[in-house]
MOPAC internal coordinates of N, CA, C and O (Angstrom, degrees):
PM7 1SCF
backbone

  N    0.0000 0     0.00 0     0.00 0    0    0    0
  C    1.4478 1     0.00 0     0.00 0    1    0    0
  C    1.5233 1   108.20 1     0.00 0    2    1    0
  O    1.2310 1   120.41 1   -43.33 1    3    2    1
  N    1.3044 1   116.82 1   136.67 1    3    2    1
  C    1.4558 1   119.71 1  -178.78 1    5    3    2
  C    1.5240 1   109.77 1   -79.04 1    6    5    3
  O    1.2310 1   121.52 1   -29.75 1    7    6    5
  N    1.2999 1   114.70 1   150.25 1    7    6    5
  C    1.4636 1   121.88 1   178.75 1    9    7    6
  C    1.5196 1   108.86 1   -84.10 1   10    9    7
  O    1.2310 1   120.90 1   -20.07 1   11   10    9
  N    1.3247 1   115.89 1   159.93 1   11   10    9
  C    1.4577 1   119.53 1  -178.19 1   13   11   10
  C    1.5244 1   110.68 1   -66.87 1   14   13   11
  O    1.2310 1   121.26 1   -24.91 1   15   14   13
  N    1.3019 1   115.19 1   155.09 1   15   14   13
  C    1.4608 1   120.34 1   179.89 1   17   15   14
  C    1.5303 1   109.82 1   -62.29 1   18   17   15
  O    1.2310 1   120.23 1   142.15 1   19   18   17
  N    1.3185 1   117.17 1   -37.85 1   19   18   17
  C    1.4684 1   120.97 1   179.23 1   21   19   18
  C    1.5270 1   111.12 1   -60.70 1   22   21   19
  O    1.2310 1   120.41 1   136.71 1   23   22   21
  N    1.3309 1   116.81 1   -43.29 1   23   22   21
  C    1.4603 1   120.55 1   179.03 1   25   23   22
  C    1.5254 1   110.47 1   -64.52 1   26   25   23
  O    1.2310 1   120.46 1   136.27 1   27   26   25
  N    1.3209 1   116.72 1   -43.73 1   27   26   25
  C    1.4653 1   120.17 1   179.36 1   29   27   26
  C    1.5256 1   111.04 1   -61.42 1   30   29   27
  O    1.2310 1   120.71 1   136.61 1   31   30   29
  N    1.3458 1   116.25 1   -43.39 1   31   30   29
  C    1.4614 1   120.15 1   179.48 1   33   31   30
  C    1.5248 1   111.50 1   -63.81 1   34   33   31
  O    1.2310 1   120.42 1   137.54 1   35   34   33
  N    1.3263 1   116.80 1   -42.46 1   35   34   33
  C    1.4634 1   120.75 1   179.61 1   37   35   34
  C    1.5264 1   110.73 1   -64.45 1   38   37   35
  O    1.2310 1   120.22 1   137.55 1   39   38   37
  N    1.3212 1   117.18 1   -42.45 1   39   38   37
  C    1.4670 1   121.19 1  -179.86 1   41   39   38
  C    1.5261 1   110.79 1   -64.53 1   42   41   39
  O    1.2310 1   120.06 1   137.29 1   43   42   41
  N    1.3209 1   117.49 1   -42.71 1   43   42   41
  C    1.4636 1   120.84 1   179.61 1   45   43   42
  C    1.5250 1   109.85 1   -65.62 1   46   45   43
  O    1.2310 1   119.98 1   136.28 1   47   46   45
  N    1.3219 1   117.65 1   -43.72 1   47   46   45
  C    1.4661 1   120.62 1   178.81 1   49   47   46
  C    1.5281 1   110.62 1   -60.93 1   50   49   47
  O    1.2310 1   120.48 1   137.83 1   51   50   49
  N    1.3138 1   116.69 1   -42.17 1   51   50   49
  C    1.4635 1   122.12 1   178.83 1   53   51   50
  C    1.5302 1   110.02 1   -63.05 1   54   53   51
  O    1.2310 1   120.64 1   134.61 1   55   54   53
  N    1.3168 1   116.38 1   -45.39 1   55   54   53
  C    1.4747 1   121.05 1  -179.83 1   57   55   54
  C    1.5147 1   110.84 1   -63.85 1   58   57   55
  O    1.2310 1   119.82 1   140.71 1   59   58   57
  N    1.3300 1   117.94 1   -39.29 1   59   58   57
  C    1.4592 1   121.75 1  -178.11 1   61   59   58
  C    1.5264 1   112.49 1   -73.91 1   62   61   59
  O    1.2310 1   120.23 1   170.27 1   63   62   61
  N    1.3408 1   117.17 1    -9.73 1   63   62   61
  C    1.4630 1   121.43 1   174.61 1   65   63   62
  C    1.5263 1   110.23 1   -86.97 1   66   65   63
  O    1.2310 1   120.84 1  -156.69 1   67   66   65
  N    1.3159 1   116.00 1    23.31 1   67   66   65
  C    1.4574 1   125.24 1   175.67 1   69   67   66
  C    1.5213 1   114.52 1    69.09 1   70   69   67
  O    1.2310 1   120.52 1  -153.36 1   71   70   69
  N    1.3331 1   116.60 1    26.64 1   71   70   69
  C    1.4596 1   120.28 1   169.08 1   73   71   70
  C    1.5205 1   107.32 1   -81.74 1   74   73   71
  O    1.2310 1   120.60 1   -28.31 1   75   74   73
  N    1.3133 1   116.46 1   151.69 1   75   74   73
  C    1.4609 1   119.26 1  -178.63 1   77   75   74
  C    1.5271 1   110.28 1   -71.32 1   78   77   75
  O    1.2310 1   121.81 1   -17.38 1   79   78   77
  N    1.3008 1   114.14 1   162.62 1   79   78   77
  C    1.4527 1   120.45 1   177.63 1   81   79   78
  C    1.5266 1   110.18 1   -61.11 1   82   81   79
  O    1.2310 1   120.72 1   137.69 1   83   82   81
  N    1.3276 1   116.23 1   -42.31 1   83   82   81
  C    1.4662 1   121.31 1  -179.94 1   85   83   82
  C    1.5365 1   111.06 1   -63.33 1   86   85   83
  O    1.2310 1   120.34 1   135.32 1   87   86   85
  N    1.3364 1   116.95 1   -44.68 1   87   86   85
  C    1.4678 1   120.55 1   179.01 1   89   87   86
  C    1.5264 1   110.73 1   -60.10 1   90   89   87
  O    1.2310 1   121.24 1   133.38 1   91   90   89
  N    1.3128 1   115.22 1   -46.62 1   91   90   89
  C    1.4683 1   120.12 1  -179.24 1   93   91   90
  C    1.5250 1   110.46 1   -60.85 1   94   93   91
  O    1.2310 1   120.94 1   136.45 1   95   94   93
  N    1.3084 1   115.81 1   -43.55 1   95   94   93
  C    1.4567 1   121.34 1   179.47 1   97   95   94
  C    1.5266 1   111.19 1   -60.04 1   98   97   95
  O    1.2310 1   120.44 1   134.39 1   99   98   97
  N    1.3154 1   116.76 1   -45.61 1   99   98   97
  C    1.4637 1   121.13 1  -177.96 1  101   99   98
  C    1.5239 1   112.14 1   -69.67 1  102  101   99
  O    1.2310 1   120.05 1   138.81 1  103  102  101
  N    1.3279 1   117.51 1   -41.19 1  103  102  101
  C    1.4678 1   121.23 1  -179.10 1  105  103  102
  C    1.5228 1   111.44 1   -63.24 1  106  105  103
  O    1.2310 1   120.55 1   138.91 1  107  106  105
  N    1.3224 1   116.55 1   -41.09 1  107  106  105
  C    1.4651 1   120.20 1  -175.04 1  109  107  106
  C    1.5303 1   113.49 1   -97.77 1  110  109  107
  O    1.2310 1   120.20 1   176.86 1  111  110  109
  N    1.3181 1   117.22 1    -3.14 1  111  110  109
  C    1.4625 1   120.65 1   175.60 1  113  111  110
  C    1.5156 1   114.27 1    66.89 1  114  113  111
  O    1.2310 1   120.97 1  -144.29 1  115  114  113
  N    1.3189 1   115.76 1    35.71 1  115  114  113
  C    1.4684 1   120.79 1   177.73 1  117  115  114
  C    1.5199 1   108.60 1  -128.45 1  118  117  115
  O    1.2310 1   120.34 1   -12.22 1  119  118  117
  N    1.3045 1   116.95 1   167.78 1  119  118  117
  C    1.4594 1   120.65 1  -178.98 1  121  119  118
  C    1.5292 1   110.91 1   -73.32 1  122  121  119
  O    1.2310 1   121.50 1   -24.05 1  123  122  121
  N    1.3188 1   114.74 1   155.95 1  123  122  121
  C    1.4676 1   119.58 1   176.20 1  125  123  122
  C    1.5239 1   109.91 1   -63.52 1  126  125  123
  O    1.2310 1   120.75 1   146.11 1  127  126  125
  N    1.3201 1   116.17 1   -33.89 1  127  126  125
  C    1.4651 1   120.72 1   178.86 1  129  127  126
  C    1.5325 1   110.63 1   -62.25 1  130  129  127
  O    1.2310 1   120.74 1   139.17 1  131  130  129
  N    1.3417 1   116.19 1   -40.83 1  131  130  129
  C    1.4715 1   120.07 1   179.39 1  133  131  130
  C    1.5248 1   110.03 1   -64.23 1  134  133  131
  O    1.2310 1   120.42 1   134.02 1  135  134  133
  N    1.3160 1   116.80 1   -45.98 1  135  134  133
  C    1.4724 1   120.40 1   179.75 1  137  135  134
  C    1.5181 1   109.77 1   -59.71 1  138  137  135
  O    1.2310 1   120.62 1   133.30 1  139  138  137
  N    1.3179 1   116.42 1   -46.70 1  139  138  137
  C    1.4629 1   120.98 1   179.57 1  141  139  138
  C    1.5274 1   111.21 1   -58.40 1  142  141  139
  O    1.2310 1   120.94 1   136.58 1  143  142  141
  N    1.3243 1   115.81 1   -43.42 1  143  142  141
  C    1.4641 1   121.37 1  -179.83 1  145  143  142
  C    1.5286 1   110.63 1   -63.50 1  146  145  143
  O    1.2310 1   120.45 1   137.18 1  147  146  145
  N    1.3183 1   116.74 1   -42.82 1  147  146  145
  C    1.4714 1   120.46 1  -179.52 1  149  147  146
  C    1.5168 1   111.53 1   -65.68 1  150  149  147
  O    1.2310 1   120.48 1   137.93 1  151  150  149
  N    1.3343 1   116.70 1   -42.07 1  151  150  149
  C    1.4625 1   120.45 1   179.07 1  153  151  150
  C    1.5264 1   109.38 1   -62.28 1  154  153  151
  O    1.2310 1   120.67 1   135.36 1  155  154  153
  N    1.3185 1   116.33 1   -44.64 1  155  154  153
  C    1.4676 1   120.85 1   179.63 1  157  155  154
  C    1.5304 1   110.36 1   -61.26 1  158  157  155
  O    1.2310 1   120.45 1   134.29 1  159  158  157
  N    1.3391 1   116.75 1   -45.71 1  159  158  157
  C    1.4631 1   120.90 1   179.18 1  161  159  158
  C    1.5211 1   110.63 1   -60.77 1  162  161  159
  O    1.2310 1   120.32 1   137.52 1  163  162  161
  N    1.3225 1   116.99 1   -42.48 1  163  162  161
  C    1.4611 1   121.31 1  -179.44 1  165  163  162
  C    1.5333 1   110.79 1   -64.72 1  166  165  163
  O    1.2310 1   120.47 1   137.39 1  167  166  165
  N    1.3289 1   116.70 1   -42.61 1  167  166  165
  C    1.4585 1   120.14 1  -179.15 1  169  167  166
  C    1.5258 1   111.78 1   -68.46 1  170  169  167
  O    1.2310 1   119.98 1   146.75 1  171  170  169
  N    1.3257 1   117.65 1   -33.25 1  171  170  169
  C    1.4667 1   121.08 1  -178.96 1  173  171  170
  C    1.5166 1   113.15 1   -80.92 1  174  173  171
  O    1.2310 1   120.57 1   142.58 1  175  174  173
  N    1.3478 1   116.51 1   -37.42 1  175  174  173
  C    1.4675 1   119.07 1  -172.90 1  177  175  174
  C    1.5195 1   114.14 1  -116.52 1  178  177  175
  O    1.2310 1   120.29 1   159.50 1  179  178  177
  N    1.3369 1   117.06 1   -20.50 1  179  178  177
  C    1.4562 1   120.27 1  -176.62 1  181  179  178
  C    1.5190 1   112.20 1    76.95 1  182  181  179
  O    1.2310 1   120.29 1  -169.99 1  183  182  181
  N    1.3279 1   117.05 1    10.01 1  183  182  181
  C    1.4650 1   121.54 1  -176.93 1  185  183  182
  C    1.5179 1   109.55 1  -138.53 1  186  185  183
  O    1.2310 1   120.63 1   -32.75 1  187  186  185
  N    1.3241 1   116.40 1   147.25 1  187  186  185
  C    1.4618 1   120.62 1   178.96 1  189  187  186
  C    1.5241 1   112.35 1  -118.55 1  190  189  187
  O    1.2310 1   120.48 1  -157.19 1  191  190  189
  N    1.3139 1   116.68 1    22.81 1  191  190  189
  C    1.4604 1   120.09 1   176.84 1  193  191  190
  C    1.5213 1   109.45 1   -66.57 1  194  193  191
  O    1.2310 1   120.79 1   -24.08 1  195  194  193
  N    1.3277 1   116.10 1   155.92 1  195  194  193
  C    1.4614 1   120.18 1   176.60 1  197  195  194
  C    1.5166 1   109.69 1   -59.70 1  198  197  195
  O    1.2310 1   121.07 1   -40.74 1  199  198  197
  N    1.3055 1   115.55 1   139.26 1  199  198  197
  C    1.4603 1   120.13 1   176.14 1  201  199  198
  C    1.5252 1   108.22 1   -73.85 1  202  201  199
  O    1.2310 1   119.85 1   -37.60 1  203  202  201
  N    1.3253 1   117.89 1   142.40 1  203  202  201
  C    1.4641 1   119.11 1   177.62 1  205  203  202
  C    1.5228 1   110.59 1   -64.54 1  206  205  203
  O    1.2310 1   121.11 1   -38.31 1  207  206  205
  N    1.3149 1   115.47 1   141.69 1  207  206  205
  C    1.4522 1   120.22 1   178.57 1  209  207  206
  C    1.5186 1   109.90 1   -72.64 1  210  209  207
  O    1.2310 1   121.03 1   -39.91 1  211  210  209
  N    1.3045 1   115.64 1   140.09 1  211  210  209
  C    1.4527 1   120.71 1   179.12 1  213  211  210
  C    1.5269 1   107.32 1  -112.59 1  214  213  211
  O    1.2310 1   121.60 1   -97.92 1  215  214  213
  N    1.3053 1   114.54 1    82.08 1  215  214  213
  C    1.4622 1   119.49 1  -178.60 1  217  215  214
  C    1.5169 1   109.41 1  -104.56 1  218  217  215
  O    1.2310 1   121.48 1   -60.65 1  219  218  217
  N    1.2814 1   114.76 1   119.35 1  219  218  217
  C    1.4503 1   119.87 1   178.21 1  221  219  218
  C    1.5138 1   109.64 1  -120.83 1  222  221  219
  O    1.2310 1   120.97 1    -9.69 1  223  222  221
  N    1.2776 1   115.75 1   170.31 1  223  222  221
  C    1.4579 1   120.01 1   177.37 1  225  223  222
  C    1.5200 1   108.15 1   -89.05 1  226  225  223
  O    1.2310 1   121.16 1   -25.46 1  227  226  225
  N    1.3227 1   115.38 1   154.54 1  227  226  225
  C    1.4584 1   119.35 1  -175.99 1  229  227  226
  C    1.5174 1   111.65 1   -85.72 1  230  229  227
  O    1.2310 1   119.78 1   130.46 1  231  230  229
  N    1.2970 1   118.03 1   -49.54 1  231  230  229
  C    1.4644 1   119.87 1  -176.69 1  233  231  230
  C    1.5185 1   112.74 1  -125.01 1  234  233  231
  O    1.2310 1   120.74 1   135.94 1  235  234  233
  N    1.3093 1   116.20 1   -44.06 1  235  234  233
  C    1.4576 1   119.86 1  -172.50 1  237  235  234
  C    1.5259 1   109.50 1  -121.23 1  238  237  235
  O    1.2310 1   121.00 1   -51.34 1  239  238  237
  N    1.3132 1   115.68 1   128.66 1  239  238  237
  C    1.4552 1   121.03 1   175.68 1  241  239  238
  C    1.5261 1   108.03 1   -67.14 1  242  241  239
  O    1.2310 1   119.52 1   -58.94 1  243  242  241
  N    1.3373 1   118.53 1   121.06 1  243  242  241
  C    1.4656 1   120.70 1  -177.11 1  245  243  242
  C    1.5335 1   113.66 1   -57.39 1  246  245  243
  O    1.2310 1   120.08 1   145.74 1  247  246  245
  N    1.3101 1   117.46 1   -34.26 1  247  246  245
  C    1.4636 1   120.02 1   179.71 1  249  247  246
  C    1.5246 1   110.97 1   -68.62 1  250  249  247
  O    1.2310 1   120.41 1   140.68 1  251  250  249
  N    1.3206 1   116.83 1   -39.32 1  251  250  249
  C    1.4672 1   120.11 1   178.13 1  253  251  250
  C    1.5339 1   110.21 1   -66.65 1  254  253  251
  O    1.2310 1   120.80 1   142.55 1  255  254  253
  N    1.3243 1   116.08 1   -37.45 1  255  254  253
  C    1.4612 1   120.53 1   178.88 1  257  255  254
  C    1.5351 1   110.31 1   -64.32 1  258  257  255
  O    1.2310 1   120.15 1   136.55 1  259  258  257
  N    1.3311 1   117.31 1   -43.45 1  259  258  257
  C    1.4774 1   120.61 1   178.39 1  261  259  258
  C    1.5283 1   110.45 1   -61.17 1  262  261  259
  O    1.2310 1   121.26 1   133.61 1  263  262  261
  N    1.3393 1   115.19 1   -46.39 1  263  262  261
  C    1.4655 1   119.59 1  -179.39 1  265  263  262
  C    1.5293 1   110.45 1   -61.95 1  266  265  263
  O    1.2310 1   120.52 1   137.35 1  267  266  265
  N    1.3244 1   116.62 1   -42.65 1  267  266  265
  C    1.4662 1   120.70 1   178.98 1  269  267  266
  C    1.5238 1   109.90 1   -62.48 1  270  269  267
  O    1.2310 1   120.44 1   136.70 1  271  270  269
  N    1.3350 1   116.77 1   -43.30 1  271  270  269
  C    1.4647 1   121.15 1  -179.04 1  273  271  270
  C    1.5171 1   112.53 1   -61.90 1  274  273  271
  O    1.2310 1   120.52 1   143.43 1  275  274  273
  N    1.3335 1   116.60 1   -36.57 1  275  274  273
  C    1.4683 1   120.08 1   179.57 1  277  275  274
  C    1.5253 1   111.50 1   -68.75 1  278  277  275
  O    1.2310 1   120.52 1   146.33 1  279  278  277
  N    1.3259 1   116.62 1   -33.67 1  279  278  277
  C    1.4622 1   120.67 1  -178.29 1  281  279  278
  C    1.5253 1   112.81 1   -84.61 1  282  281  279
  O    1.2310 1   119.86 1   153.43 1  283  282  281
  N    1.3112 1   117.88 1   -26.57 1  283  282  281
  C    1.4664 1   122.34 1  -174.82 1  285  283  282
  C    1.5242 1   109.82 1  -124.36 1  286  285  283
  O    1.2310 1   120.67 1  -112.86 1  287  286  285
  N    1.3064 1   116.32 1    67.14 1  287  286  285
  C    1.4675 1   122.02 1  -174.33 1  289  287  286
  C    1.5262 1   113.79 1   -62.76 1  290  289  287
  O    1.2310 1   119.83 1   150.59 1  291  290  289
  N    1.3177 1   117.93 1   -29.41 1  291  290  289
  C    1.4621 1   120.70 1  -174.64 1  293  291  290
  C    1.5300 1   114.04 1   -97.53 1  294  293  291
  O    1.2310 1   119.66 1  -175.60 1  295  294  293
  N    1.3302 1   118.26 1     4.40 1  295  294  293
  C    1.4660 1   120.17 1  -179.12 1  297  295  294
  C    1.5281 1   111.00 1   -69.09 1  298  297  295
  O    1.2310 1   121.48 1   -35.24 1  299  298  297
  N    1.3144 1   114.78 1   144.76 1  299  298  297
  C    1.4655 1   120.37 1   174.95 1  301  299  298
  C    1.5331 1   108.54 1   -82.94 1  302  301  299
  O    1.2310 1   120.97 1    -9.69 1  303  302  301
  N    1.3370 1   115.74 1   170.31 1  303  302  301
  C    1.4661 1   119.79 1   176.57 1  305  303  302
  C    1.5186 1   110.61 1   -60.43 1  306  305  303
  O    1.2310 1   120.84 1   142.32 1  307  306  305
  N    1.3218 1   116.01 1   -37.68 1  307  306  305
  C    1.4601 1   120.48 1  -179.78 1  309  307  306
  C    1.5336 1   110.41 1   -62.30 1  310  309  307
  O    1.2310 1   120.27 1   135.71 1  311  310  309
  N    1.3119 1   117.09 1   -44.29 1  311  310  309
  C    1.4622 1   121.02 1   179.75 1  313  311  310
  C    1.5278 1   111.12 1   -65.66 1  314  313  311
  O    1.2310 1   120.64 1   141.50 1  315  314  313
  N    1.3164 1   116.38 1   -38.50 1  315  314  313
  C    1.4708 1   120.17 1   177.91 1  317  315  314
  C    1.5315 1   110.10 1   -65.92 1  318  317  315
  O    1.2310 1   120.87 1   138.15 1  319  318  317
  N    1.3296 1   115.94 1   -41.85 1  319  318  317
  C    1.4692 1   119.85 1   179.38 1  321  319  318
  C    1.5194 1   110.62 1   -62.01 1  322  321  319
  O    1.2310 1   120.38 1   137.98 1  323  322  321
  N    1.3205 1   116.88 1   -42.02 1  323  322  321
  C    1.4732 1   120.40 1   178.19 1  325  323  322
  C    1.5141 1   111.26 1   -64.10 1  326  325  323
  O    1.2310 1   120.34 1   140.93 1  327  326  325
  N    1.3327 1   116.95 1   -39.07 1  327  326  325
  C    1.4580 1   121.34 1  -179.59 1  329  327  326
  C    1.5347 1   111.54 1   -64.00 1  330  329  327
  O    1.2310 1   120.56 1   147.39 1  331  330  329
  N    1.3296 1   116.53 1   -32.61 1  331  330  329
  C    1.4617 1   120.69 1  -178.39 1  333  331  330
  C    1.5281 1   113.27 1  -101.06 1  334  333  331
  O    1.2310 1   120.39 1  -178.26 1  335  334  333
  N    1.3277 1   116.85 1     1.74 1  335  334  333
  C    1.4519 1   120.79 1   176.31 1  337  335  334
  C    1.5155 1   114.58 1    68.51 1  338  337  335
  O    1.2310 1   120.94 1  -140.59 1  339  338  337
  N    1.3299 1   115.81 1    39.41 1  339  338  337
  C    1.4708 1   119.77 1   176.88 1  341  339  338
  C    1.5165 1   109.36 1  -136.95 1  342  341  339
  O    1.2310 1   120.65 1    -3.08 1  343  342  341
  N    1.3347 1   116.36 1   176.92 1  343  342  341
  C    1.4577 1   118.70 1  -178.19 1  345  343  342
  C    1.5310 1   110.79 1   -92.20 1  346  345  343
  O    1.2310 1   120.61 1   -15.36 1  347  346  345
  N    1.2970 1   116.45 1   164.64 1  347  346  345
  C    1.4525 1   122.63 1  -173.91 1  349  347  346
  C    1.5392 1   110.62 1  -102.90 1  350  349  347
  O    1.2310 1   119.55 1  -124.07 1  351  350  349
  N    1.2930 1   118.47 1    55.93 1  351  350  349
  C    1.4726 1   120.56 1   179.78 1  353  351  350
  C    1.4883 1   111.17 1  -115.91 1  354  353  351
  O    1.2310 1   120.10 1   180.00 1  355  354  353

């Protein structure tokens, strides 16, 4: 679960006041890796907003599958797999 933007900003500000990574981690109750990542993000972008999720489909576009299903109501799984070029497992 991501931490609030306020917490990230406070941790980065604390770290940039020349506190050690370990101190910052202990004060804010987060991992040193998280603090390091936030500082890096802040230095590169100047912002600590959540990064947009990059969720893609692996093999079949869900929208294309829905559209195909509406047009081919009687197709078997095997026929659908052949239509999309994948296996039926």
